C-alpha positions in Angstrom: 5.7 -6.5 15.0 4.5 -6.7 11.4 5.6 -4.0 9.0 3.8 -3.6 5.7 5.4 -1.1 3.3 3.5 0.5 0.4 6.0 1.8 -2.2 6.4 3.0 -5.8 8.8 5.7 -6.9 6.2 7.2 -9.2 3.7 9.7 -7.7 -0.1 9.5 -8.2 -0.3 5.7 -8.4 -2.5 5.2 -5.3 0.0 4.6 -2.6 -2.0 6.4 0.1 -5.3 4.8 -1.0 -3.7 1.4 -0.7 -2.0 2.2 2.6 -5.0 3.6 4.3 -7.2 0.7 3.3 -4.6 -1.8 4.4 -4.5 -0.1 7.8 -8.3 -0.1 7.9 -8.4 -3.8 7.3 -5.9 -4.6 10.0 -7.8 -2.4 12.4 -11.0 -4.2 11.7 -9.2 -7.5 12.5 -8.6 -6.1 15.9 -4.9 -5.3 15.6 -3.2 -2.3 17.1 -2.4 -0.4 14.0 0.0 2.5 13.3 -0.1 4.2 10.0 3.4 5.6 9.3 3.8 8.4 6.7 7.3 8.8 5.3 6.1 11.2 2.7 6.7 14.9 3.3 3.2 15.6 1.9 1.8 13.6 4.8 -1.3 12.5 2.9 -1.9 9.6 5.3 -1.5 11.8 8.3 -4.0 14.3 6.9 -6.4 11.4 6.3 -6.1 10.3 9.9 -6.9 13.8 11.0 -10.3 13.3 9.3 -11.0 9.9 10.8 -14.1 10.0 13.1 -13.6 9.0 16.7 -16.1 6.2 16.5 -14.0 4.4 13.8 -11.6 1.7 14.8 -8.4 3.4 16.0 -5.4 3.8 13.8 -2.5 5.7 15.4 -0.5 8.2 13.3 3.3 8.3 13.0 5.2 10.9 11.1 8.2 9.0 9.7 9.3 11.6 7.3 11.8 13.4 9.5 13.9 10.4 10.5 16.6 8.7 8.3 16.3 5.6 10.4 12.8 4.1 10.4 12.1 2.9 13.9 8.4 2.6 14.9 7.5 3.7 18.4 7.5 1.0 21.1 4.4 -0.9 21.7 3.5 -1.0 18.0 2.2 -4.4 16.8 1.3 -3.6 13.1 2.8 -0.8 11.0 1.6 0.3 7.6 4.2 2.6 6.0 3.2 5.0 3.2 6.3 6.0 1.4 7.2 9.0 -0.9 7.7 9.1 -4.6 11.3 8.8 -5.7 12.2 6.2 -3.1 15.6 4.7 -3.9 19.1 4.2 -2.6 19.7 4.5 1.1 16.1 5.3 1.9 14.9 2.3 0.0 17.5 0.1 1.7 16.3 1.3 5.1 12.6 0.7 4.2 13.3 -2.9 3.0 15.4 -3.6 6.1 12.3 -2.9 8.2 9.7 -4.5 6.0 8.1 -7.9 6.3 5.8 -7.3 3.4 6.0 -4.9 0.4 2.9 -3.8 -1.6 3.6 -2.1 -4.9 0.6 -0.2 -6.4 0.9 0.0 -10.2 -1.3 1.5 -12.9 -1.6 -0.3 -16.2 0.0 2.4 -18.4 3.2 2.2 -20.3 4.4 5.3 -18.5 3.9 3.9 -15.1 5.5 0.6 -16.1 8.6 2.5 -17.5 8.8 4.6 -14.4 8.6 1.6 -12.1 11.0 -0.7 -14.0 14.2 0.7 -12.5 12.7 0.5 -9.1 11.7 -3.1 -9.6 15.1 -4.0 -10.9 16.7 -2.4 -7.8 14.2 -4.2 -5.6 15.1 -7.5 -7.1 18.8 -6.9 -6.4 18.1 -6.0 -2.7 15.5 -8.8 -2.4 18.2 -11.4 -2.7 19.7 -10.2 0.5 16.5 -10.1 2.5 13.4 -12.3 3.2 10.6 -10.1 1.9 7.1 -11.0 0.7 6.3 -8.8 -2.3 2.9 -8.3 -4.0 1.7 -6.0 -6.8 -1.7 -4.4 -6.8 -3.1 -3.1 -10.1 -4.8 0.3 -9.4 -7.7 1.9 -11.3 -7.9 -1.0 -13.8 -10.4 -3.3 -15.4 -9.0 -6.8 -15.2 -10.8 -7.7 -18.5 -8.8 -5.1 -20.6 -5.8 -5.4 -22.8 -4.0 -3.0 -20.5 -4.5 -5.3 -17.6 -3.1 -8.2 -19.6 0.0 -6.2 -20.4 0.4 -5.3 -16.8 0.1 -8.9 -15.7 2.6 -10.0 -18.3 5.1 -7.4 -17.3 4.9 -8.2 -13.6 5.0 -11.9 -14.2 8.1 -11.5 -16.3 9.8 -10.2 -13.1 8.6 -13.1 -11.0 6.2 -11.0 -8.9 2.6 -11.9 -8.2 -0.3 -9.6 -9.0 -2.5 -9.9 -5.9 -5.5 -8.0 -7.3 -6.9 -5.4 -9.6 -8.8 -2.6 -8.0 -11.3 -0.9 -10.2 -11.4 2.9 -10.8 -14.2 4.2 -8.6 -15.2 7.3 -6.7 -15.8 5.2 -3.6 -12.3 5.4 -2.4 -12.3 9.2 -2.8 -15.6 9.6 -1.0 -14.5 7.4 1.9 -11.0 9.1 2.1 -12.7 12.5 2.5 -14.3 11.1 5.7 -11.2 9.4 7.0 -12.7 6.0 6.3 -11.9 2.9 4.4 -13.9 0.1 2.7 -13.6 -1.8 6.0 -15.3 1.0 8.1 -18.7 0.9 6.4 -21.5 -1.6 5.9 -20.2 -4.4 3.5 -23.4 -4.1 1.4 -22.4 -0.6 0.4 -19.0 -1.7 -1.0 -19.5 -5.3 -1.8 -17.9 -5.3 -5.3 -14.8 -3.6 -4.0 -14.5 -5.9 -0.9 -14.6 -8.8 -3.3 -11.5 -7.4 -5.1 -9.7 -7.1 -1.8 -10.1 -10.7 -0.8 -6.7 -11.9 -2.2 -5.0 -8.9 -0.7 -6.5 -9.6 2.7 -5.4 -13.3 2.5 -1.9 -12.1 1.6 -1.8 -9.8 4.6 -3.1 -12.5 6.9 -0.6 -15.3 5.9 
């Protein structure tokens, strides 16, 4: 079983957007995918309730009520959407289960400050576990000074920036229908799919 965790202690950075689209990609690859939601707000669970029956199946799992994260039997691929403020025992449990960790991060000084302590704690725990970590810049233009500062900050920590996802209404429109970039005709979202290529390669390796 492969477990991909999407985490950042700061709210509003795009965790659910990233998690749902990762799940959509894995489902398109033919995997049996379960989208776990450890956030009490259950954003990912609400998104799944909107998903049309003709879309590739993604199974829901409410992981918010259990202190021990143990996916149901028969699961082959889990994408876990985590709550804001993840730290301490909860973070330790998540990392113990994870094979890959995706960290969505917006290129603002406030987001970087809010994430710094989390990344420091993560680096301490990473030494005790084999964990593949990648950062995804959210709502950012890779040509801007803000993107350069984000890249420099992440690289100073020894973590790779997998991709920069632009700010666009496409994600919002698709989410309102329970869909992802990988559920519609590629021509409709070509520019965004191009940005996802390195993320998909990272997920596949």
